[in-house]
C-alpha positions in Angstrom: 77.3 -12.1 82.6 76.4 -12.9 86.2 76.1 -9.9 88.5 79.0 -9.0 90.8 78.1 -10.4 94.2 78.8 -7.8 97.0 78.9 -7.9 100.8 78.7 -4.6 102.7 80.3 -4.1 106.1 79.9 -1.0 108.3 79.0 -0.5 111.9 76.6 2.4 111.1 73.2 1.4 109.8 72.7 4.6 107.8 76.2 4.1 106.2 75.2 0.6 105.1 72.0 1.9 103.8 73.8 4.6 101.8 76.2 2.1 100.3 73.4 -0.2 99.5 71.4 2.5 97.7 74.5 3.4 95.6 75.4 -0.1 94.7 71.8 -1.1 93.8 71.6 1.7 91.3 73.8 -0.4 89.0 72.4 -3.8 87.9 75.9 -5.1 87.5 76.0 -5.6 91.2 74.0 -7.8 93.6 74.1 -7.4 97.4 74.5 -10.7 99.0 74.7 -9.7 102.7 75.5 -6.9 105.2 77.5 -6.9 108.4 78.5 -4.6 111.2 82.2 -5.3 112.0 85.3 -7.2 110.9 84.3 -10.5 112.5 81.0 -10.5 110.7 82.9 -9.7 107.5 84.9 -12.9 108.0 81.8 -15.0 108.6 79.8 -13.5 105.7 82.7 -13.9 103.3 83.0 -17.6 104.2 79.2 -18.0 103.9 78.5 -16.1 100.7 81.9 -16.2 98.9 81.4 -12.7 97.4 83.2 -11.2 94.4 83.6 -7.9 96.2 83.6 -6.7 99.8 82.9 -3.1 100.6 84.0 -2.4 104.2 84.5 0.6 106.5 87.9 1.0 108.1 86.9 2.2 111.7 84.7 -0.4 113.3 84.5 -2.0 116.8 85.3 -5.7 117.4 87.9 -5.9 114.6 88.4 -2.9 112.3 88.5 -3.0 108.5 92.3 -3.2 108.1 92.6 -6.3 110.4 89.6 -7.9 108.7 91.2 -7.3 105.3 94.4 -9.0 106.3 92.6 -12.1 107.7 90.2 -12.3 104.8 92.9 -12.1 102.2 94.8 -14.8 104.0 91.8 -17.2 103.8 90.1 -16.0 100.6 92.7 -14.3 98.4 90.3 -14.1 95.4 87.9 -11.8 97.2 88.3 -8.2 96.1 88.2 -5.8 99.0 87.5 -2.0 98.8 87.7 -0.1 102.0 85.3 2.8 102.4 85.9 5.8 104.6 85.2 9.5 105.1 89.0 10.2 105.3 91.2 11.0 102.3 94.3 10.5 104.4 96.8 8.7 102.1 98.2 6.9 105.1 95.0 5.0 105.4 95.0 4.2 101.7 98.6 3.0 101.9 97.9 0.8 104.9 94.8 -0.7 103.3 96.8 -1.7 100.2 99.5 -3.2 102.5 96.9 -5.4 104.2 95.8 -6.7 100.8 92.9 -4.4 99.8 92.4 -3.8 96.1 90.9 -0.3 96.5 89.8 2.6 98.6 86.7 4.8 98.2 85.5 8.0 99.9 81.9 8.0 101.1 81.3 11.4 99.6 82.0 10.5 96.0 79.3 10.6 93.4 77.5 7.3 92.8 78.7 7.2 89.2 82.3 7.3 90.4 81.5 4.4 92.7 80.1 2.3 89.9 82.9 2.9 87.5 85.6 2.3 90.2 84.0 -0.9 91.6 83.6 -2.4 88.1 87.2 -1.7 87.5 88.3 -3.3 90.7 86.0 -6.4 90.1 87.6 -6.9 86.6 91.2 -6.1 87.7 91.3 -2.8 85.8 91.7 -0.3 88.6 95.1 1.4 88.5 97.0 2.6 91.5 97.7 6.3 91.7 101.3 7.4 91.1 101.4 8.7 94.7 100.5 5.3 96.1 103.0 3.5 93.8 105.7 5.9 95.0 104.8 5.3 98.7 104.9 1.5 98.2 108.4 1.7 96.7 109.6 4.0 99.4 108.3 1.5 102.0 109.9 -1.5 100.4 113.2 0.3 100.1 113.4 0.9 103.8 114.0 -2.6 105.0 112.0 -5.7 104.3 115.2 -7.6 104.0 113.5 -11.0 103.9 111.9 -10.1 100.6 115.1 -9.1 98.9 118.0 -11.4 97.9 121.4 -10.2 98.8 124.5 -10.2 96.6 125.3 -9.5 92.9 123.3 -12.3 91.2 122.2 -11.9 87.6 118.7 -11.6 86.3 117.2 -13.1 83.2 119.6 -13.5 80.3 122.7 -12.8 82.5 121.9 -9.1 82.9 122.8 -7.6 86.3 119.9 -6.8 88.6 120.6 -3.8 90.8 122.8 -0.8 90.8 125.6 0.8 92.8 122.9 3.2 94.2 121.3 0.3 96.1 118.5 -0.9 93.9 117.4 -4.3 95.3 119.0 -7.3 93.7 117.1 -10.5 92.8 118.6 -13.9 92.1 115.3 -15.1 90.5 115.2 -15.9 86.8 112.0 -14.2 85.8 109.5 -16.1 83.6 108.4 -12.9 82.0 109.1 -11.9 78.4 110.7 -8.5 77.7 107.3 -7.1 76.7 105.7 -8.3 79.9 108.5 -6.7 81.9 107.9 -3.5 80.1 104.2 -3.6 80.9 105.1 -4.5 84.5 107.3 -1.4 84.8 104.3 0.7 83.6 102.0 -0.9 86.2 104.6 -0.1 88.9 104.7 3.5 87.9 100.9 3.8 88.5 99.7 3.8 84.9 96.2 2.5 84.0 95.6 0.0 81.2 94.7 2.9 78.9 97.9 4.7 79.8 100.0 1.6 79.1 98.3 1.0 75.8 99.1 4.6 74.7 102.7 4.4 76.0 103.4 1.1 74.2 101.2 1.8 71.1 99.1 -1.4 71.7 95.4 -1.9 72.4 93.9 -2.0 75.8 92.7 -5.5 75.1 96.3 -6.6 74.5 97.3 -4.9 77.7 94.6 -6.8 79.7 95.7 -10.1 78.2 99.3 -9.4 79.0 98.4 -8.6 82.6 96.4 -11.9 82.9 99.4 -13.8 81.7 101.8 -11.9 84.0 99.6 -12.5 87.1 99.2 -16.2 86.2 103.0 -16.6 85.6 103.9 -15.0 88.9 101.0 -16.4 90.9 100.0 -13.0 92.1 96.6 -11.4 92.6 96.7 -7.6 91.9 98.6 -4.5 90.9 100.0 -3.9 94.3 101.8 -7.3 94.3 103.0 -6.7 90.8 104.6 -3.4 91.9 106.4 -5.1 94.7 107.7 -7.8 92.3 108.9 -5.2 89.9 110.8 -3.5 92.7 112.3 -6.7 94.0 113.6 -7.4 90.6 115.3 -4.0 90.4 113.2 -2.9 87.4 111.9 0.2 89.1 114.3 2.9 90.4 113.8 4.3 93.9 
């Protein structure tokens, strides 16, 4: 298997050096380039087409959040993990809203980095239940353009939405009942292993289901899947 190509972005030289040292401990990763701010992140992503981008949040001349938004618009396949010293869940939530696939604290042990980054690279990193809850809270507060109005029916004629105000969708979903079940588990913040145990199936089966679901819905990650589940009214507020 080819190594996971990584680009590192941080305005502090010592921070870049620290990330480089951690990443290079694992032969699964190969560092393609390093940059100092969000603008260089855009340029280096276009030049190197990395699999994974490790990027600080607070940087001059375009911060990590804005760079994440722009990179995901142009290169949606690139996995982005924002790296910071802050464990403020607000930063994590905003990073996911901008399109990032993950969030790492700089003071974590190298082994935790390696495990997490491999999981992100292979679409296996779960969202925490807290983040899933915050996403659903946010979506329930407005985003009217994303939600259809009225009492339309979902797949098979069943009513999507409730009297309590669950969003209603007019879309006929392409997902099978089992895929919808797995999607509900994803939206609740369960990992692949958790889903396998909940549904009494193998992790390999869960992974294949998730690949099919992402392909059917033309989505990229678990955050987008969570939003889809909420739009369909499959996850209660």
